[in-house]
C-alpha atoms as an extended CHARMM CRD file, in Angstrom:
* protein
*
       162  EXT
         1         1  MET       CA            233.5330000000       89.0200000000      172.4430000000  PROA      1               0.0000000000
         2         2  ALA       CA            237.2540000000       89.2310000000      174.5600000000  PROA      2               0.0000000000
         3         3  LEU       CA            236.5000000000       93.6780000000      174.6590000000  PROA      3               0.0000000000
         4         4  THR       CA            232.8580000000       92.9020000000      175.7910000000  PROA      4               0.0000000000
         5         5  ALA       CA            234.7000000000       91.0200000000      179.2960000000  PROA      5               0.0000000000
         6         6  GLN       CA            236.8360000000       93.1970000000      179.2760000000  PROA      6               0.0000000000
         7         7  ILE       CA            235.3880000000       95.9540000000      179.3960000000  PROA      7               0.0000000000
         8         8  LYS       CA            232.8530000000       94.0400000000      182.2270000000  PROA      8               0.0000000000
         9         9  ARG       CA            235.6600000000       93.0090000000      184.2820000000  PROA      9               0.0000000000
        10        10  VAL       CA            237.2080000000       96.7750000000      184.9850000000  PROA      10              0.0000000000
        11        11  SER       CA            234.2090000000       97.3730000000      185.4870000000  PROA      11              0.0000000000
        12        12  GLU       CA            233.0490000000       95.3250000000      188.3180000000  PROA      12              0.0000000000
        13        13  ALA       CA            236.8280000000       96.1560000000      189.5210000000  PROA      13              0.0000000000
        14        14  GLY       CA            236.1670000000      100.1530000000      190.0210000000  PROA      14              0.0000000000
        15        15  LEU       CA            232.7860000000       99.6080000000      191.4310000000  PROA      15              0.0000000000
        16        16  LYS       CA            234.1170000000       96.6250000000      194.1040000000  PROA      16              0.0000000000
        17        17  LEU       CA            237.1500000000       99.6110000000      194.5600000000  PROA      17              0.0000000000
        18        18  THR       CA            234.8490000000      102.7600000000      195.0560000000  PROA      18              0.0000000000
        19        19  ASP       CA            232.5440000000      100.4140000000      197.5990000000  PROA      19              0.0000000000
        20        20  ARG       CA            235.4400000000       99.7610000000      199.8270000000  PROA      20              0.0000000000
        21        21  LEU       CA            236.1890000000      103.0840000000      199.1040000000  PROA      21              0.0000000000
        22        22  ALA       CA            232.7080000000      104.8890000000      199.6670000000  PROA      22              0.0000000000
        23        23  TRP       CA            233.2790000000      105.3360000000      203.8920000000  PROA      23              0.0000000000
        24        24  ILE       CA            235.8800000000      108.3540000000      202.5310000000  PROA      24              0.0000000000
        25        25  ALA       CA            232.6360000000      110.6480000000      201.4550000000  PROA      25              0.0000000000
        26        26  PRO       CA            230.2010000000      111.1900000000      204.4040000000  PROA      26              0.0000000000
        27        27  LEU       CA            234.1440000000      111.2240000000      206.9650000000  PROA      27              0.0000000000
        28        28  ALA       CA            235.0780000000      113.8740000000      204.2940000000  PROA      28              0.0000000000
        29        29  THR       CA            232.0590000000      116.2390000000      204.2330000000  PROA      29              0.0000000000
        30        30  ARG       CA            231.2900000000      116.3310000000      208.3560000000  PROA      30              0.0000000000
        31        31  ILE       CA            235.2730000000      116.9370000000      209.0330000000  PROA      31              0.0000000000
        32        32  VAL       CA            234.9550000000      119.9910000000      206.5180000000  PROA      32              0.0000000000
        33        33  ILE       CA            231.3700000000      121.3190000000      206.8360000000  PROA      33              0.0000000000
        34        34  GLY       CA            231.5540000000      120.3730000000      210.3930000000  PROA      34              0.0000000000
        35        35  LEU       CA            234.8510000000      122.3200000000      210.2670000000  PROA      35              0.0000000000
        36        36  ALA       CA            233.3970000000      125.5690000000      209.0050000000  PROA      36              0.0000000000
        37        37  PHE       CA            230.4400000000      125.6310000000      211.2390000000  PROA      37              0.0000000000
        38        38  PHE       CA            232.5980000000      125.0780000000      214.3940000000  PROA      38              0.0000000000
        39        39  HSD       CA            234.3970000000      127.9420000000      213.2240000000  PROA      39              0.0000000000
        40        40  THR       CA            231.4740000000      130.0810000000      211.9630000000  PROA      40              0.0000000000
        41        41  GLY       CA            229.8560000000      129.5030000000      215.3290000000  PROA      41              0.0000000000
        42        42  LEU       CA            232.9120000000      130.5850000000      217.5150000000  PROA      42              0.0000000000
        43        43  GLY       CA            233.1900000000      133.7850000000      215.6030000000  PROA      43              0.0000000000
        44        44  LYS       CA            229.4720000000      134.4720000000      216.1300000000  PROA      44              0.0000000000
        45        45  TRP       CA            230.5480000000      134.0230000000      219.8770000000  PROA      45              0.0000000000
        46        46  ARG       CA            233.5060000000      136.0170000000      219.6070000000  PROA      46              0.0000000000
        47        47  HSD       CA            232.1550000000      139.1610000000      218.1400000000  PROA      47              0.0000000000
        48        48  PHE       CA            228.5490000000      138.2980000000      219.5030000000  PROA      48              0.0000000000
        49        49  ASP       CA            228.0290000000      142.0880000000      219.2760000000  PROA      49              0.0000000000
        50        50  ARG       CA            228.0130000000      142.2900000000      216.3010000000  PROA      50              0.0000000000
        51        51  THR       CA            226.1990000000      139.2320000000      215.2740000000  PROA      51              0.0000000000
        52        52  VAL       CA            223.0440000000      140.5800000000      217.1050000000  PROA      52              0.0000000000
        53        53  GLY       CA            223.5750000000      143.7740000000      215.2310000000  PROA      53              0.0000000000
        54        54  TYR       CA            223.5800000000      141.6710000000      211.8410000000  PROA      54              0.0000000000
        55        55  PHE       CA            221.0060000000      139.6340000000      212.5500000000  PROA      55              0.0000000000
        56        56  ALA       CA            218.6150000000      142.8600000000      213.5160000000  PROA      56              0.0000000000
        57        57  SER       CA            219.4900000000      144.7850000000      210.0840000000  PROA      57              0.0000000000
        58        58  LEU       CA            218.4110000000      141.7990000000      208.2410000000  PROA      58              0.0000000000
        59        59  GLY       CA            215.4160000000      142.3200000000      210.4110000000  PROA      59              0.0000000000
        60        60  ILE       CA            215.7910000000      138.8760000000      212.1340000000  PROA      60              0.0000000000
        61        61  PRO       CA            213.7290000000      138.3580000000      215.1440000000  PROA      61              0.0000000000
        62        62  PHE       CA            214.5360000000      138.5920000000      218.9040000000  PROA      62              0.0000000000
        63        63  PRO       CA            218.2090000000      139.0770000000      217.0670000000  PROA      63              0.0000000000
        64        64  THR       CA            219.9260000000      138.3320000000      221.2740000000  PROA      64              0.0000000000
        65        65  PHE       CA            218.2720000000      135.5240000000      221.5400000000  PROA      65              0.0000000000
        66        66  ASN       CA            218.6360000000      134.0830000000      217.5210000000  PROA      66              0.0000000000
        67        67  ALA       CA            222.6880000000      135.1730000000      217.2960000000  PROA      67              0.0000000000
        68        68  GLY       CA            223.1930000000      133.2750000000      220.4440000000  PROA      68              0.0000000000
        69        69  LEU       CA            220.8110000000      130.0280000000      219.5360000000  PROA      69              0.0000000000
        70        70  VAL       CA            222.5170000000      130.3530000000      215.8390000000  PROA      70              0.0000000000
        71        71  ALA       CA            226.0450000000      130.1230000000      217.6160000000  PROA      71              0.0000000000
        72        72  SER       CA            225.5090000000      127.9990000000      219.8270000000  PROA      72              0.0000000000
        73        73  MET       CA            224.1500000000      125.2220000000      216.8950000000  PROA      73              0.0000000000
        74        74  GLU       CA            227.0230000000      125.7290000000      215.0530000000  PROA      74              0.0000000000
        75        75  LEU       CA            229.8340000000      125.6110000000      217.5120000000  PROA      75              0.0000000000
        76        76  VAL       CA            228.1680000000      122.6980000000      218.8470000000  PROA      76              0.0000000000
        77        77  GLY       CA            226.9650000000      120.8340000000      215.7310000000  PROA      77              0.0000000000
        78        78  GLY       CA            230.0440000000      121.1240000000      213.8740000000  PROA      78              0.0000000000
        79        79  THR       CA            231.7550000000      119.6760000000      216.8830000000  PROA      79              0.0000000000
        80        80  LEU       CA            229.3450000000      116.9250000000      216.9970000000  PROA      80              0.0000000000
        81        81  LEU       CA            229.3310000000      116.4980000000      212.5380000000  PROA      81              0.0000000000
        82        82  ILE       CA            232.9940000000      116.2270000000      212.9520000000  PROA      82              0.0000000000
        83        83  ALA       CA            232.2740000000      113.4470000000      215.2420000000  PROA      83              0.0000000000
        84        84  GLY       CA            230.2000000000      111.7050000000      214.3090000000  PROA      84              0.0000000000
        85        85  LEU       CA            227.2360000000      111.9050000000      216.6280000000  PROA      85              0.0000000000
        86        86  LEU       CA            223.7530000000      112.8120000000      216.5280000000  PROA      86              0.0000000000
        87        87  THR       CA            224.4280000000      113.5930000000      212.8150000000  PROA      87              0.0000000000
        88        88  ARG       CA            221.2390000000      113.4890000000      211.3870000000  PROA      88              0.0000000000
        89        89  VAL       CA            219.7410000000      115.9880000000      214.2420000000  PROA      89              0.0000000000
        90        90  MET       CA            222.6690000000      117.7930000000      213.7120000000  PROA      90              0.0000000000
        91        91  ALA       CA            222.2160000000      118.4700000000      209.8170000000  PROA      91              0.0000000000
        92        92  THR       CA            218.9900000000      119.1810000000      210.2940000000  PROA      92              0.0000000000
        93        93  GLY       CA            219.2930000000      121.8810000000      212.9340000000  PROA      93              0.0000000000
        94        94  LEU       CA            222.1960000000      123.1080000000      210.4960000000  PROA      94              0.0000000000
        95        95  SER       CA            220.1840000000      122.7290000000      207.6310000000  PROA      95              0.0000000000
        96        96  THR       CA            217.2510000000      125.1700000000      208.9600000000  PROA      96              0.0000000000
        97        97  THR       CA            220.5140000000      128.1070000000      209.7220000000  PROA      97              0.0000000000
        98        98  MET       CA            221.3780000000      127.9510000000      206.0320000000  PROA      98              0.0000000000
        99        99  VAL       CA            217.4720000000      128.0410000000      204.7390000000  PROA      99              0.0000000000
       100       100  VAL       CA            216.7480000000      131.3890000000      207.2060000000  PROA      100             0.0000000000
       101       101  ALA       CA            220.6580000000      132.4500000000      205.6050000000  PROA      101             0.0000000000
       102       102  LEU       CA            219.3220000000      132.3220000000      202.1880000000  PROA      102             0.0000000000
       103       103  LEU       CA            215.7110000000      133.3330000000      203.4250000000  PROA      103             0.0000000000
       104       104  THR       CA            217.7650000000      137.1640000000      204.5290000000  PROA      104             0.0000000000
       105       105  ALA       CA            221.6010000000      137.7120000000      203.8670000000  PROA      105             0.0000000000
       106       106  ASP       CA            222.2110000000      135.5950000000      200.9430000000  PROA      106             0.0000000000
       107       107  THR       CA            218.5520000000      135.7690000000      198.9240000000  PROA      107             0.0000000000
       108       108  GLN       CA            219.6260000000      137.8700000000      196.4430000000  PROA      108             0.0000000000
       109       109  SER       CA            223.1430000000      136.7710000000      195.5870000000  PROA      109             0.0000000000
       110       110  PHE       CA            221.0680000000      133.4330000000      195.2940000000  PROA      110             0.0000000000
       111       111  LEU       CA            218.3850000000      134.6070000000      193.4590000000  PROA      111             0.0000000000
       112       112  SER       CA            220.3840000000      136.2350000000      190.6470000000  PROA      112             0.0000000000
       113       113  SER       CA            223.2010000000      133.2850000000      190.7660000000  PROA      113             0.0000000000
       114       114  TRP       CA            220.1980000000      131.0410000000      188.3880000000  PROA      114             0.0000000000
       115       115  SER       CA            221.0920000000      134.1820000000      185.7250000000  PROA      115             0.0000000000
       116       116  SER       CA            222.5230000000      133.0110000000      182.6470000000  PROA      116             0.0000000000
       117       117  THR       CA            223.8790000000      136.7580000000      183.5840000000  PROA      117             0.0000000000
       118       118  SER       CA            225.4380000000      136.1270000000      186.4540000000  PROA      118             0.0000000000
       119       119  ASN       CA            229.0680000000      135.5690000000      187.2380000000  PROA      119             0.0000000000
       120       120  LEU       CA            228.1900000000      133.5060000000      190.2680000000  PROA      120             0.0000000000
       121       121  SER       CA            226.6600000000      130.1270000000      190.0640000000  PROA      121             0.0000000000
       122       122  PRO       CA            224.2410000000      128.8970000000      192.4650000000  PROA      122             0.0000000000
       123       123  THR       CA            226.7430000000      127.0740000000      194.7850000000  PROA      123             0.0000000000
       124       124  ASP       CA            229.0530000000      130.4920000000      194.7070000000  PROA      124             0.0000000000
       125       125  VAL       CA            226.7900000000      130.8130000000      197.5090000000  PROA      125             0.0000000000
       126       126  THR       CA            228.1980000000      129.3490000000      200.7280000000  PROA      126             0.0000000000
       127       127  SER       CA            224.6240000000      128.9200000000      202.6150000000  PROA      127             0.0000000000
       128       128  PHE       CA            223.3910000000      127.0300000000      199.4230000000  PROA      128             0.0000000000
       129       129  THR       CA            226.2150000000      124.6080000000      199.0170000000  PROA      129             0.0000000000
       130       130  PHE       CA            226.3220000000      123.6590000000      202.8050000000  PROA      130             0.0000000000
       131       131  LEU       CA            222.7640000000      123.2420000000      202.5070000000  PROA      131             0.0000000000
       132       132  LEU       CA            223.1320000000      120.8490000000      200.0660000000  PROA      132             0.0000000000
       133       133  PHE       CA            225.9890000000      119.1530000000      201.9630000000  PROA      133             0.0000000000
       134       134  LEU       CA            224.0450000000      118.9050000000      204.8590000000  PROA      134             0.0000000000
       135       135  LEU       CA            220.9300000000      117.6240000000      203.0770000000  PROA      135             0.0000000000
       136       136  TRP       CA            222.8060000000      114.2810000000      202.1630000000  PROA      136             0.0000000000
       137       137  LEU       CA            223.9450000000      114.3110000000      205.4440000000  PROA      137             0.0000000000
       138       138  VAL       CA            220.7450000000      113.6600000000      206.7330000000  PROA      138             0.0000000000
       139       139  LEU       CA            219.5170000000      111.5370000000      204.1390000000  PROA      139             0.0000000000
       140       140  LYS       CA            222.1880000000      109.0130000000      203.6230000000  PROA      140             0.0000000000
       141       141  GLY       CA            223.7780000000      109.0720000000      207.3630000000  PROA      141             0.0000000000
       142       142  PRO       CA            227.3430000000      110.1240000000      208.9640000000  PROA      142             0.0000000000
       143       143  GLY       CA            228.9420000000      106.8110000000      207.4530000000  PROA      143             0.0000000000
       144       144  PRO       CA            230.7200000000      104.0020000000      209.1120000000  PROA      144             0.0000000000
       145       145  VAL       CA            233.4410000000      106.2620000000      210.7840000000  PROA      145             0.0000000000
       146       146  SER       CA            231.4040000000      107.9510000000      212.8740000000  PROA      146             0.0000000000
       147       147  LEU       CA            230.5160000000      107.5980000000      216.1950000000  PROA      147             0.0000000000
       148       148  ASP       CA            226.5450000000      107.0830000000      215.8280000000  PROA      148             0.0000000000
       149       149  THR       CA            227.6800000000      103.6840000000      213.5520000000  PROA      149             0.0000000000
       150       150  ILE       CA            229.6450000000      102.6090000000      216.7320000000  PROA      150             0.0000000000
       151       151  LEU       CA            226.3910000000      103.7620000000      218.5400000000  PROA      151             0.0000000000
       152       152  VAL       CA            224.2760000000      101.6640000000      216.8630000000  PROA      152             0.0000000000
       153       153  LYS       CA            226.0080000000       99.0660000000      216.8060000000  PROA      153             0.0000000000
       154       154  ALA       CA            226.8420000000       99.2200000000      220.2840000000  PROA      154             0.0000000000
       155       155  LEU       CA            222.8230000000       98.8760000000      220.8820000000  PROA      155             0.0000000000
       156       156  GLY       CA            221.9570000000       96.2060000000      218.5410000000  PROA      156             0.0000000000
       157       157  ILE       CA            219.9030000000       98.1530000000      216.2630000000  PROA      157             0.0000000000
       158       158  ARG       CA            219.7880000000       96.7930000000      213.1410000000  PROA      158             0.0000000000
       159       159  LYS       CA            219.7780000000       98.6060000000      209.6310000000  PROA      159             0.0000000000
       160       160  ARG       CA            216.8990000000       99.3190000000      207.5950000000  PROA      160             0.0000000000
       161       161  SER       CA            217.1720000000       98.1760000000      204.5860000000  PROA      161             0.0000000000
       162       162  ALA       CA            218.0710000000       99.9360000000      200.7940000000  PROA      162             0.0000000000
């Protein structure tokens, strides 16, 4: 009985600790993914002609318009993810860019990554990994350390029950 009680006590302490530290996961995810998108968006704008050419080579319609749209979405969306403002909206928008990347630029590497003979795994395909993190943010939200949470509290919006 003593061993069972000790296991229970250690388990409860571990769960209490992880509950207290749970705010770190969405914050770290937002910062890392947000910075990555900020930098790629900035790069797309700095080398806009190359971005347009690349989009055209992939067969993306209206390459100039779409290059500007994606570059802006990545730059603004990345910034807002870092701040935790409009997190679910930005993560949804950026998710669509990752789906397009998987359907165009990364299709071959993504599909082959599922093969047992591939040197890659699906998580080696950046757009897929980013998509997973973005979907997590869409579904779980920005976390307590975010401007979204501050706004929700300031506006008196009640959280949904889990």
